N, C-alpha and C positions, 0 to 999 in steps of 0.2 A: 504494500501499499504506500501511496504516496504520500507525504505527510507534509510538503510543498504547497503553501498558500501562494499563489501570485497575487501583491495586491498595487493599484495605482492611485494616486489622487489627482489624473490628470488627466482622466479618460473622454473617449468620446461614444456617446451615450443614445443610439438611436433603437426610439420603442414603436410598433406598429401592433396596433391589435387589430385582430378579423376577425368576421363571423363565421360560423362553420361553413359558409360559401366563400369563402374569401373575398367579403367585402370589408373595404376597409373603416372601421370605425373610429380611430384615435391614429395619430400619426404625429409624432414630434421626434427630436432631439435635440440637444446640449452637446457644448464641450465643458461643463461645469458638472463636473462627476468623478463620482470615485467607482472601485471596482474592483473587485475579489471574483477570482476562480478558483473553486478547489472542485477537487474528481478527477476524471479523463478529459481535461483539457483538450485531448488532441480529438477526442470524438464533440467536444463542446465546437469547435472549430470550423468544422468537416461543412457545415452547411450555415450560410447565412440567415436563412432564413426559417431554419429550427426542423424544417417539414424530413 
């Protein structure tokens, strides 16, 4: 198990919320964000859409 947790206080965050038919309900982005990644980071990075 990998116990390393990557952290950043200068992340660029983009959030897109869709319904089950892929209609966009909300979309926004910010360069003022923090990010912490834990777990299988390779799998988290496989797809930008998360599908």
